[in-house]
N, C-alpha and C positions, 0 to 999 in steps of 0.2 A: 656556602652553596654556589655551585657553578652557574654563571649567567649564560643562558642559552644563546642570547644575542652575541655575546663575546665568542662563544663556541662557533656560531655561524660565521662570524668575521674571520676567525682563525681558519676555518675550513676553506673559505674562499681564497685567503692568502696562500694557504698550503697547496691548493689546487693550481693556482696561477703562478706561484713562486714570485710574487711581486706585490708590494703594498700599493703601488700606484694603480696597477691593473685591478686589484681587488677593490680599491676605493671607487674606481670608475664603474665596476660591475655592480657595486652596492649603492652607488649614488650618494656616497658619503665623503667627507673630507679625509684626506690621507692621515691627518693628525688623529682623527677619531679612530681610524682603523688601527693605527700604531698603538694608541692608548688602550684599545680593547684587548689587543693581543698581550700587551704588557700586564694588564690587570689579570688576564687569564693565567699567565705564567706565575704571577705572584700568588694567586689562589691555589695553584697546583704545586707551587714550590719547586718548579723545574723550568729550565729554558726549553722552549719549543722550536725556536727559529734562530739561526745564526745570520745576523744581518751584516752586510757589507755595503759599500757605496752603490754597487751595481747588481748584486745578487742576493737572493734569499735561499738558505739551505736548511732543510729540516734536520733537527737533531734526532737522536734515537727515540727520545720521548715524543718528539713531534711526529715522527713516522708512526709510532704506535697509536697516538691519539687520532691522527688523520685517518688511519685505516678503520677506526671504529666510529668516528663522529659522524660520517656521512649517513650511515645506517641509523644512528641514534637520532639525528636531526629529522630524517625521513619519518621515523616512527613517531617522533614528537608531533610533526606536522599532521601525520595521519590521525593520531589520537585527538588532536585539537579539532580537526575537521569532523571526526566521528562524533565527538561530544557536542560540538556546535550544531550538528545536523539534527539533534533531537527536537529542536524548535522549528525545523523546516520540513517541507514535504520532500520525500525521497525523489531524486532526479538522476538523470544520466542514462547511459545505455547499459542494459542488463543482458549479459551474454549467457544463454541457457543451452545446455546440451541434454538430449534425451533420445531414447530409442524411437525408431520410426513409428511403430505401432502406438506407443504411449503418446507421441506427439499428435498423430492423426486422430486417435480416438478419444483422448482425454484432454491434453493441453489445448487442442483447438476449441474445446468447449469451455475451458476454465480461463484461458488468457483474456478473452474479451472483458470479463468482469474485473480481472486484475488491472488491465489497462484503464478501465473506466474509474477504478478506485484511485489509481496513481497516474494522473494525466501528465506528470513531468517525467515519467519513466518511459524510455523506448526499449523494445525487446529485440534482440538478435537471437533467433532460435535455430539451433543446428540439430538436425535429426540424423542419426547415424546408427548403424549396427555395430560400430567399433567402440571399444572402451577408450574414451578420450582422456589424455593427460591434461587436467584442468589448468595447471600452472603453465605448461609449455604452450598450450593453445590459447592462453589468456581467457579462459572460460570462468565465469563468476560462480556458477552453480549448475548442478546436474541432477537428473533423476536416474537412479540406479535400481535395477531389479535383481533380487537374489541376495545371497549372503555377502556381506561387505568384508573384503580382505583387509588385512592390516596395512595401513597407508598413512600418509600425512594429511588425510582429509578428515573433516568432521562430518559425521553422518547423523541425520535425524530421521528416525523411523516414522513413516507416515501410516503404515498399515500393511495389509497382506493382500495377495491376489490369488484366488482359487484357480486351479487348472483341471482340465479333463483330458483323458486320453480318448481320442475320437477318430472317426474315419467317415468317408462319404459312402452312401449306399452303393454307388457304382463300384467302388473298390471292393467292398465286402461281397458283392455279387460275383466279382471276378476271382477273389482270393480266399473267400470264406471268412467267417467271424471267429476270432480267437476266444476260447472259453477259459483259458488259464493264463497266468502270468508267463509260464514257461513257453506257451505257444506263440508268444509275441516274437520269439527269435525267428520264427518261420515267416514273418511278415516283413513287408517293405516299410521301413521306418523313415521318417523325415525329421532331422535333428539339426541342432546347432553344431558347428565343428567342435571337436574335443579340444580342451585347453592343453592337456599334457599328452604323454605317450599313450595312456589308456583311453579307450573309447568311453563316451558318456554312458551312464547307466540310468535306468528308471527304477525308482524305489517306491513301493506302494505299502500302504497299511490298511488293515481291515479289522473291524471289531469282531471278537470271538467271545461272546458272553461278557464277562467282566474284564477281560484282558484284550490285547490287540496282537495281531500277527503282522510281521513284516516280510516282504518278498522283493527281491531285486532281479533285474534282468539287463543284460547288455544287448540292446536291440540291434538288428542288422540295418544300419543306416545306409540305405541305398542312395539317399539324396541328402546332402548337407547344405545348409544355407545360413549365412551369418546374420539373418534378420528374422525376428519372430513373426511379424505380420505376414511375411512371405510364406512361412511354414503354414500358417492358417489358410492362405489362399491355395497352396498346393494340396493340403489335406482336403479342402472343400472341393477341389477339382478332381479328386480321385487318384492322386499320385501315390498315396500311402497313408499310414497312420502316424499321428503325432500328438504331442502334448500342447494344448492350446488354452490360453487364458479364458476363464469362464465368462467374463463380460463380453468377449468377442464371439465365442462359439455357443454360448447358452441359447440365444434366440434360434440359431440354426438347429440345435438339438431339439428344441421345443417344436419347431416346424417340420422336422423330419429331413432337413437338408444334410444333417450330420447325425451320426449314431454314437452315443457314448458307449465306450467299450469297458468291460469288466466293472460295472457300476458299483459293485461291493468293495472294490479296491480304490483307495484314495491316494492321489498324489499330494506331496507336501506343498502347501501354498508358497508362493514367492513373496519375499519381503520387498516392500517398496520404500525407498529412502531418498531423501534429498541430501546432497553432499556438497561441500564447499571447502576451499583451502583453509587451513588453520593457521597460516603463517602471518596473518594480519587481522586487524580489527574488522569485524563484520560490517561491510558497507551498508548504508541505510537501504539502498535498493535491494541488496541481497537479503537483508533482514526482513524487508517487506514481503519478498517472494516466499521466504521460508515460512513466515507467519501465515501468509495467505494459503499456502499448500497445506499447512497443519490444520488450518480451519476448514479446509475442503476435504479433509480425510476422515470426517466423522462417518459412522456406519451408514450405508446406503449410497455413498458417493461412487463415482464411476468405477474406480479401480478395485473397489471392494464389493461391488454389487455382484450378485450371482442369481440370475433369473431362475435357475433350476432349484436352488435352495429356497428362494421365495415361494416357488410353486409347491415345494414339499411342505413348507410351513403352513401354507394355506390349506393344503390337503389334510395335514395332521389336525389343524384347527377344526376343519369341517367334520372329520371323523369323531373328534372329542365331543363336539356338540350333539352328535347323533347317539352317543353312548347313553344308556339309561342311568 
């Protein structure tokens, strides 16, 4: 069985190409360094270094081992730190990425409880309308909405978020109210920019007896913006019609500040996921956040709540109690 300490000594000698320099860096006698490398060579059955009076040269076997052992040692250290952390409180800086709307409306309410539960964790929260490369940006964990594309990320589904097609009364007074899905083409839509060459489409379903019917339309996006909360603000201020998350627009629809359009047609809900890189052991702070968000995703929590559905359930319950 390979001694990891001997492997660590070899990596230092191979990096510095000097037994003396490696001994100084490791704080060990030169004789101990030489003995560790000789033991490793004996265990592997191959010479790793060519030694002369003044130089050290890697053999072909030494080059191959050196290319791989740095990553192996890093993973070993990471695994030891990960396992030893089970007996400790998670600590350190946790870098989180999320959309602006989710951060303002949801994380701003949830993070105080998370920070209170884990006093040794500091949070760096980045809110953006762009899709962040977690590894390139050194982000530990992110909240993503919508279907998850194939990637090198691990995704844990937290729940869903209902959406409504709506508009402000001032816009409808000016442009009229669409009565069919096809009529949506005649209206000013506010949408996210399209991802590919084709424009975004809106797909709806409605119940028809025991079955369901589907209809799609490519809206005329007169205004595009790369941030969902801004779409809500623009819709509310009468710039056009748009798809808005229920937890944001529901109270406005209830109070008459927004009008739900084509209420018999339903938009598919958005999936809410927490994602993190899969190329390393899950750090304790990341695991703590993932578990915290999973615990906060039970029915009735912020991103799953829908005040309109709640109102409909209350109304249905009231009607059932009045039936003979």
